[in-house]
VOPAGU-2260 file (C-alpha; in pm, 1 decimal, decimal comma):
REM VOPAGU-2260
SITE   aa  ch    i         X         Y         Z
SITE  MET   A    0  -18106,2   -2166,0    4722,0
SITE  ARG   A    1  -18047,8   -2461,0    4489,9
SITE  GLU   A    2  -18354,6   -2667,8    4404,9
SITE  GLY   A    3  -18372,4   -2974,5    4626,6
SITE  ALA   A    4  -18073,6   -2878,6    4840,8
SITE  PRO   A    5  -18135,6   -2883,8    5217,3
SITE  ARG   A    6  -18129,4   -2539,3    5375,7
SITE  TRP   A    7  -17871,8   -2646,6    5635,9
SITE  LEU   A    8  -17640,2   -2779,8    5365,1
SITE  VAL   A    9  -17651,6   -2454,1    5169,6
SITE  ALA   A   10  -17586,8   -2250,2    5485,7
SITE  SER   A   11  -17301,0   -2478,8    5593,7
SITE  THR   A   12  -17140,2   -2455,6    5250,7
SITE  LYS   A   13  -17150,3   -2076,2    5257,3
SITE  VAL   A   14  -16993,5   -2065,2    5603,8
SITE  ALA   A   15  -16726,8   -2320,2    5509,8
SITE  ARG   A   16  -16622,7   -2115,7    5207,1
SITE  PHE   A   17  -16537,7   -1816,7    5421,5
SITE  ILE   A   18  -16374,2   -1990,3    5714,8
SITE  ALA   A   19  -16155,6   -2204,6    5486,1
SITE  THR   A   20  -15916,2   -1921,4    5400,8
SITE  PRO   A   21  -15835,1   -1811,9    5760,6
SITE  VAL   A   22  -15807,8   -2176,3    5869,9
SITE  PHE   A   23  -15556,3   -2261,2    5598,9
SITE  VAL   A   24  -15366,2   -1936,5    5651,7
SITE  GLY   A   25  -15349,4   -2018,8    6023,6
SITE  LEU   A   26  -15207,9   -2362,9    5947,2
SITE  VAL   A   27  -14941,4   -2211,4    5723,4
SITE  LEU   A   28  -14847,3   -1950,9    5983,4
SITE  TRP   A   29  -14826,3   -2220,0    6251,2
SITE  ARG   A   30  -14612,2   -2466,2    6058,7
SITE  ILE   A   31  -14393,0   -2252,5    5830,2
SITE  ASP   A   32  -14085,5   -2038,1    5891,6
SITE  LEU   A   33  -14210,8   -1704,5    5757,6
SITE  ARG   A   34  -13863,1   -1551,3    5755,4
SITE  SER   A   35  -13756,4   -1807,3    5497,0
SITE  VAL   A   36  -14065,5   -1729,9    5289,7
SITE  TRP   A   37  -13997,3   -1355,1    5303,7
SITE  GLU   A   38  -13635,2   -1408,2    5202,4
SITE  SER   A   39  -13745,6   -1594,7    4889,9
SITE  LEU   A   40  -14009,6   -1335,2    4799,6
SITE  THR   A   41  -13768,3   -1041,8    4822,3
SITE  HIS   A   42  -13513,5   -1193,2    4583,1
SITE  LEU   A   43  -13720,5   -1287,1    4279,7
SITE  SER   A   44  -13536,4   -1352,0    3955,1
SITE  PRO   A   45  -13670,9   -1122,3    3677,7
SITE  ARG   A   46  -13640,2   -1357,7    3377,4
SITE  PRO   A   47  -13879,1   -1625,8    3506,9
SITE  VAL   A   48  -14120,1   -1347,5    3604,5
SITE  ALA   A   49  -14112,1   -1207,8    3249,9
SITE  LEU   A   50  -14168,1   -1555,9    3107,4
SITE  PHE   A   51  -14460,4   -1600,4    3347,9
SITE  PHE   A   52  -14633,9   -1293,3    3204,3
SITE  GLY   A   53  -14565,9   -1402,7    2847,4
SITE  LEU   A   54  -14722,3   -1742,4    2914,5
SITE  SER   A   55  -15018,1   -1579,7    3087,8
SITE  ALA   A   56  -15100,3   -1377,6    2776,2
SITE  LEU   A   57  -15106,9   -1700,5    2571,8
SITE  PHE   A   58  -15319,2   -1865,1    2840,3
SITE  TYR   A   59  -15583,5   -1591,5    2822,3
SITE  LEU   A   60  -15580,5   -1607,1    2442,8
SITE  LEU   A   61  -15655,9   -1980,5    2444,1
SITE  CYS   A   62  -15921,5   -1954,9    2716,3
SITE  ALA   A   63  -16097,6   -1679,4    2524,5
SITE  TRP   A   64  -16083,4   -1890,5    2206,9
SITE  ARG   A   65  -16240,6   -2180,3    2398,5
SITE  TRP   A   66  -16520,7   -1955,7    2527,1
SITE  HIS   A   67  -16572,3   -1805,4    2179,0
SITE  PHE   A   68  -16595,8   -2155,7    2027,4
SITE  THR   A   69  -16826,9   -2288,7    2299,3
SITE  SER   A   70  -17062,8   -1991,5    2267,8
SITE  ALA   A   71  -17081,9   -2031,5    1890,4
SITE  ARG   A   72  -17175,1   -2399,5    1928,9
SITE  LEU   A   73  -17468,6   -2289,6    2148,6
SITE  GLY   A   74  -17586,5   -2033,8    1894,4
SITE  ALA   A   75  -17485,2   -1745,1    2122,4
SITE  THR   A   76  -17225,1   -1575,5    1905,0
SITE  LEU   A   77  -16952,5   -1392,2    2096,1
SITE  PRO   A   78  -16689,6   -1184,1    1911,5
SITE  PHE   A   79  -16342,3   -1311,7    1988,5
SITE  ARG   A   80  -16213,0    -964,6    2080,9
SITE  ARG   A   81  -16481,0    -927,1    2345,9
SITE  ALA   A   82  -16421,2   -1280,6    2470,5
SITE  TYR   A   83  -16051,0   -1203,1    2513,2
SITE  LEU   A   84  -16109,3    -877,1    2701,5
SITE  ASP   A   85  -16390,7   -1012,3    2917,7
SITE  TYR   A   86  -16184,5   -1316,9    3014,0
SITE  TYR   A   87  -15924,5   -1082,9    3165,4
SITE  LEU   A   88  -16198,6    -897,6    3353,5
SITE  SER   A   89  -16359,7   -1221,4    3470,9
SITE  THR   A   90  -16033,5   -1365,3    3600,7
SITE  LEU   A   91  -15945,4   -1044,3    3782,6
SITE  LEU   A   92  -16285,0   -1034,2    3954,9
SITE  ASN   A   93  -16257,3   -1403,0    4046,4
SITE  GLN   A   94  -15929,2   -1326,4    4221,1
SITE  VAL   A   95  -16038,0   -1022,3    4421,1
SITE  LEU   A   96  -16403,5   -1097,9    4505,1
SITE  PRO   A   97  -16530,5   -1362,3    4749,6
SITE  VAL   A   98  -16607,8   -1722,7    4646,2
SITE  GLY   A   99  -16414,8   -1704,6    4317,7
SITE  ILE   A  100  -16699,6   -1725,4    4065,5
SITE  ALA   A  101  -16819,4   -1363,0    4056,8
SITE  GLY   A  102  -16615,3   -1297,0    3743,6
SITE  ASP   A  103  -16786,4   -1582,7    3561,4
SITE  VAL   A  104  -17125,9   -1438,3    3651,2
SITE  VAL   A  105  -17015,7   -1098,5    3519,1
SITE  ARG   A  106  -16891,9   -1233,4    3185,5
SITE  ALA   A  107  -17214,8   -1430,7    3142,0
SITE  ALA   A  108  -17411,5   -1111,5    3215,8
SITE  ARG   A  109  -17205,4    -908,3    2967,4
SITE  HIS   A  110  -17252,4   -1177,6    2704,2
SITE  ARG   A  111  -17628,2   -1176,7    2771,0
SITE  GLY   A  112  -17631,6    -799,7    2725,8
SITE  ARG   A  113  -17471,8    -830,8    2382,1
SITE  LEU   A  114  -17737,5   -1083,1    2283,8
SITE  GLY   A  115  -18011,1    -834,7    2369,6
SITE  GLY   A  116  -18077,2    -953,2    2724,7
SITE  ALA   A  117  -18341,4   -1205,5    2618,8
SITE  SER   A  118  -18231,0   -1507,7    2820,9
SITE  TRP   A  119  -17967,9   -1612,0    3072,8
SITE  GLY   A  120  -17969,1   -1969,4    2941,6
SITE  PRO   A  121  -17718,1   -1977,0    2650,1
SITE  PRO   A  122  -17464,5   -1729,7    2798,4
SITE  ALA   A  123  -17469,6   -1900,5    3138,8
SITE  ARG   A  124  -17437,5   -2247,2    2988,4
SITE  ALA   A  125  -17153,3   -2128,4    2763,3
SITE  VAL   A  126  -16956,7   -2018,8    3071,4
SITE  ILE   A  127  -17037,6   -2339,8    3261,4
SITE  LEU   A  128  -16935,2   -2562,7    2971,8
SITE  GLU   A  129  -16622,6   -2361,5    2895,9
SITE  ARG   A  130  -16513,1   -2403,1    3256,9
SITE  LEU   A  131  -16611,4   -2771,0    3250,7
SITE  SER   A  132  -16380,9   -2826,9    2954,3
SITE  GLY   A  133  -16093,0   -2692,1    3160,6
SITE  VAL   A  134  -16186,5   -2904,4    3462,8
SITE  VAL   A  135  -16190,9   -3222,3    3250,5
SITE  ALA   A  136  -15843,2   -3143,3    3117,5
SITE  LEU   A  137  -15719,4   -3072,9    3469,7
SITE  ALA   A  138  -15863,2   -3408,0    3582,9
SITE  LEU   A  139  -15647,7   -3579,5    3319,6
SITE  PHE   A  140  -15341,4   -3404,3    3459,7
SITE  VAL   A  141  -15440,3   -3510,1    3813,5
SITE  LEU   A  142  -15451,2   -3871,0    3693,4
SITE  VAL   A  143  -15100,8   -3832,8    3551,4
SITE  SER   A  144  -14991,3   -3668,8    3876,8
SITE  SER   A  145  -15125,7   -3963,3    4077,3
SITE  ALA   A  146  -14938,7   -4203,7    3848,6
SITE  VAL   A  147  -14613,4   -4012,4    3899,8
SITE  TRP   A  148  -14657,3   -4027,2    4277,7
SITE  LEU   A  149  -14711,5   -4403,1    4255,1
SITE  VAL   A  150  -14411,3   -4456,2    4026,3
SITE  ARG   A  151  -14195,2   -4254,8    4265,5
SITE  GLY   A  152  -14294,4   -4479,5    4552,8
SITE  ASN   A  153  -14575,1   -4296,5    4732,8
SITE  GLY   A  154  -14864,6   -4542,7    4739,7
SITE  SER   A  155  -15088,5   -4317,3    4950,4
SITE  PHE   A  156  -15211,0   -4150,7    4634,1
SITE  LEU   A  157  -15365,6   -4478,3    4518,3
SITE  GLY   A  158  -15623,6   -4435,4    4792,8
SITE  VAL   A  159  -15687,0   -4076,8    4682,9
SITE  PHE   A  160  -15739,6   -4188,9    4325,2
SITE  VAL   A  161  -15975,7   -4475,0    4417,6
SITE  GLY   A  162  -16166,2   -4248,2    4657,5
SITE  ALA   A  163  -16210,6   -3985,8    4385,4
SITE  LEU   A  164  -16353,8   -4247,9    4151,4
SITE  LEU   A  165  -16590,7   -4375,8    4419,1
SITE  LEU   A  166  -16718,0   -4021,0    4470,6
SITE  ALA   A  167  -16734,4   -3932,6    4101,1
SITE  VAL   A  168  -16936,2   -4235,1    3985,3
SITE  PRO   A  169  -17242,0   -4180,6    4210,8
SITE  LEU   A  170  -17225,8   -3806,3    4140,5
SITE  LEU   A  171  -17244,0   -3869,7    3766,5
SITE  LEU   A  172  -17531,5   -4114,7    3817,0
SITE  LEU   A  173  -17716,5   -3856,6    4030,2
SITE  LEU   A  174  -17671,9   -3585,7    3768,0
SITE  SER   A  175  -17786,6   -3824,6    3496,5
SITE  SER   A  176  -18104,7   -3917,0    3685,6
SITE  ARG   A  177  -18183,0   -3553,4    3768,4
SITE  ALA   A  178  -18120,1   -3445,5    3408,8
SITE  ARG   A  179  -18418,8   -3655,4    3299,9
SITE  ARG   A  180  -18647,2   -3460,2    3536,9
SITE  SER   A  181  -18499,6   -3109,6    3515,3
SITE  PRO   A  182  -18554,7   -2894,7    3203,3
SITE  ARG   A  183  -18246,9   -2686,7    3292,5
SITE  LEU   A  184  -18021,2   -2989,6    3322,8
SITE  GLN   A  185  -18169,2   -3132,5    3004,0
SITE  ALA   A  186  -18081,0   -2810,5    2822,9
SITE  LEU   A  187  -17731,0   -2817,9    2972,4
SITE  SER   A  188  -17688,5   -3181,2    2864,8
SITE  THR   A  189  -17799,0   -3102,3    2509,3
SITE  ASP   A  190  -17566,8   -2802,6    2489,3
SITE  ALA   A  191  -17281,2   -3006,8    2637,8
SITE  ARG   A  192  -17304,3   -3253,2    2351,9
SITE  ALA   A  193  -17303,9   -2970,3    2097,3
SITE  ALA   A  194  -17018,8   -2774,4    2255,8
SITE  LEU   A  195  -16796,1   -3051,4    2387,9
SITE  LEU   A  196  -16853,0   -3366,4    2183,3
SITE  GLU   A  197  -17020,9   -3331,7    1845,7
SITE  ARG   A  198  -16883,1   -3226,7    1505,5
SITE  GLY   A  199  -16518,7   -3229,5    1606,9
SITE  ALA   A  200  -16573,8   -3033,7    1928,8
SITE  ILE   A  201  -16411,8   -3298,3    2147,7
SITE  GLY   A  202  -16080,2   -3268,5    1962,6
SITE  PHE   A  203  -16081,4   -2889,2    1984,9
SITE  GLN   A  204  -16179,7   -2881,0    2352,2
SITE  LEU   A  205  -15922,0   -3140,1    2457,8
SITE  ALA   A  206  -15642,7   -2976,4    2257,2
SITE  VAL   A  207  -15709,7   -2624,9    2385,4
SITE  SER   A  208  -15789,1   -2720,3    2744,7
SITE  THR   A  209  -15492,5   -2953,3    2790,8
SITE  THR   A  210  -15267,8   -2683,4    2644,0
SITE  CYS   A  211  -15413,3   -2433,5    2891,8
SITE  VAL   A  212  -15338,9   -2663,0    3185,9
SITE  ALA   A  213  -14988,7   -2729,4    3052,3
SITE  ILE   A  214  -14930,2   -2353,1    3035,8
SITE  LEU   A  215  -15044,7   -2317,4    3398,5
SITE  VAL   A  216  -14796,8   -2588,5    3497,0
SITE  LEU   A  217  -14520,0   -2395,1    3318,7
SITE  MET   A  218  -14630,9   -2071,4    3486,2
SITE  PHE   A  219  -14608,1   -2238,8    3826,1
SITE  CYS   A  220  -14258,6   -2362,1    3737,0
SITE  CYS   A  221  -14166,2   -2004,9    3641,7
SITE  ALA   A  222  -14290,4   -1883,1    3980,9
SITE  ALA   A  223  -14080,3   -2155,1    4142,7
SITE  ARG   A  224  -13770,8   -2063,1    3941,7
SITE  ALA   A  225  -13820,4   -1696,4    4033,1
SITE  THR   A  226  -13788,3   -1793,2    4401,1
SITE  GLY   A  227  -13485,3   -2013,2    4333,9
SITE  VAL   A  228  -13668,3   -2347,2    4328,8
SITE  VAL   A  229  -13609,0   -2567,2    4023,2
SITE  LEU   A  230  -13881,8   -2824,4    3953,9
SITE  ASP   A  231  -13803,5   -3097,2    3703,4
SITE  ALA   A  232  -14083,5   -3239,4    3487,4
SITE  GLY   A  233  -14163,3   -3518,9    3733,8
SITE  ALA   A  234  -14175,6   -3288,3    4035,9
SITE  ALA   A  235  -14388,7   -3038,0    3846,4
SITE  MET   A  236  -14639,2   -3310,7    3756,7
SITE  GLN   A  237  -14645,3   -3429,4    4116,9
SITE  VAL   A  238  -14722,7   -3087,6    4259,9
SITE  VAL   A  239  -14888,0   -2850,2    4015,9
SITE  PRO   A  240  -15201,2   -3041,7    3899,9
SITE  LEU   A  241  -15295,4   -3111,2    4262,4
SITE  VAL   A  242  -15240,9   -2747,8    4358,3
SITE  LEU   A  243  -15450,4   -2631,0    4061,4
SITE  ALA   A  244  -15722,8   -2878,3    4157,4
SITE  THR   A  245  -15731,7   -2718,5    4502,4
SITE  THR   A  246  -15783,1   -2372,3    4349,8
SITE  THR   A  247  -16081,3   -2489,1    4140,0
SITE  ILE   A  248  -16282,1   -2526,4    4462,0
SITE  PRO   A  249  -16474,2   -2199,3    4525,2
SITE  TRP   A  250  -16292,0   -2087,3    4840,7
SITE  ALA   A  251  -16351,7   -1742,1    4984,9
SITE  PHE   A  252  -16073,6   -1563,4    4795,3
SITE  ALA   A  253  -15930,5   -1738,8    4489,3
SITE  GLY   A  254  -15791,5   -2033,1    4684,9
SITE  TRP   A  255  -15553,5   -1824,5    4897,1
SITE  GLY   A  256  -15448,4   -2019,7    5202,6
SITE  ALA   A  257  -15563,5   -2355,5    5066,7
SITE  ARG   A  258  -15317,2   -2326,8    4778,0
SITE  GLU   A  259  -15029,4   -2242,6    5011,3
SITE  ALA   A  260  -15113,8   -2522,5    5256,1
SITE  THR   A  261  -15141,4   -2774,5    4970,8
SITE  THR   A  262  -14812,9   -2668,7    4814,1
SITE  ALA   A  263  -14631,5   -2681,5    5148,5
SITE  ALA   A  264  -14768,4   -3030,3    5220,1
SITE  LEU   A  265  -14672,6   -3162,2    4875,7
SITE  PHE   A  266  -14323,4   -3012,7    4899,4
SITE  ALA   A  267  -14279,5   -3180,9    5237,0
SITE  LEU   A  268  -14394,1   -3515,8    5094,9
SITE  MET   A  269  -14128,3   -3485,2    4823,7
SITE  GLY   A  270  -13861,8   -3410,6    5084,4
SITE  LEU   A  271  -13838,4   -3041,6    4993,4
SITE  ASP   A  272  -13855,7   -2739,1    5223,2
SITE  ALA   A  273  -14223,5   -2662,3    5294,0
SITE  ALA   A  274  -14141,8   -2293,7    5343,2
SITE  ARG   A  275  -14003,2   -2278,1    4990,3
SITE  GLY   A  276  -14329,2   -2431,0    4873,8
SITE  VAL   A  277  -14525,7   -2153,3    5042,3
SITE  ALA   A  278  -14299,0   -1892,0    4880,8
SITE  VAL   A  279  -14357,2   -2049,3    4538,6
SITE  SER   A  280  -14733,9   -2058,7    4592,3
SITE  VAL   A  281  -14749,7   -1696,0    4710,4
SITE  THR   A  282  -14537,0   -1588,2    4414,4
SITE  PHE   A  283  -14767,9   -1775,3    4176,3
SITE  GLY   A  284  -15072,6   -1609,5    4334,3
SITE  VAL   A  285  -14929,4   -1257,1    4325,4
SITE  LEU   A  286  -14800,9   -1288,4    3968,5
SITE  SER   A  287  -15136,9   -1431,9    3858,5
SITE  LEU   A  288  -15313,4   -1130,8    4007,5
SITE  VAL   A  289  -15076,0    -889,1    3834,7
SITE  ALA   A  290  -15118,6   -1077,4    3504,5
SITE  ALA   A  291  -15497,0   -1027,7    3529,2
SITE  LEU   A  292  -15475,2    -650,4    3588,7
SITE  PRO   A  293  -15540,9    -565,4    3219,3
SITE  GLY   A  294  -15897,6    -658,3    3310,7
SITE  LEU   A  295  -15922,2    -309,2    3463,2
SITE  ILE   A  296  -15893,3    -163,2    3113,1
SITE  VAL   A  297  -16218,2    -334,4    3014,8
SITE  PHE   A  298  -16411,8     -95,3    3238,1
SITE  LEU   A  299  -16288,7     193,9    3021,0
SITE  LEU   A  300  -16401,4      36,8    2694,0
SITE  PRO   A  301  -16750,3      71,6    2540,2
SITE  HIS   A  302  -16982,0    -214,7    2618,2
SITE  GLY   A  303  -17265,7    -302,4    2387,3
SITE  LYS   A  304  -17404,3    -557,8    2150,0
SITE  ASP   A  305  -17159,4    -478,3    1873,4
SITE  ALA   A  306  -16862,7    -361,1    2081,2
């Protein structure tokens, strides 16, 4: 249990994670014409699918580079080849195991093993900070998404944006106050400066992480095109960052259900067919799982300090 967290809150969070998926799936089943979804899924266009897989390979390459760089800044050297392979394994495990963070725990454990197993600190913080870099970049895209919604005449997103700020500010203040009393948070804060801000790190992290999010947006557009849905740049920015933000929450199984419900709702708000939105989201999820399958190969490779 987390230090200082009420027992009831921890228990409620665990329960909520696992009931979220069936609840969202139930909402989709209740509101969506499944025959229309099935029709879209059985007539996928092969070229966008091929482009999806090509972009996914570049995405993994950049994510592994980010992890490799972050680890080096913490003094926990990680060979790029191992970072690349373990990122595939981590993503695959995140997609098939509950909660969606098991893969990150595994890659931190494998990194720790290569360092001799002395401490969890540097490998765990490298994973946390590498993921944080991606979340910050995604937050920038969400801001742009909110602006596009406002420009296109949907003022309801102004309330979402203001509400997010009102929640984020006290959270940052709470973390800052706790960091002064917690040795672990102090270590994380020190490492964050080294890995994300100092000696040119901020430029590298922003460039790589924003490129990674942009690639995910393009991958989602490929999934849409494969189902016969064409998203222009504005529509893509309205939908995809918000859908990706939904999948960053540790739901029971890689955001399934929540992602489909979010996509359907956003499609409906744009005046598009919600069922087509579900088909696009399911296609994106399935193709993402297939793209991560090379992670299975990692189990066949030698694992050691110098491997």
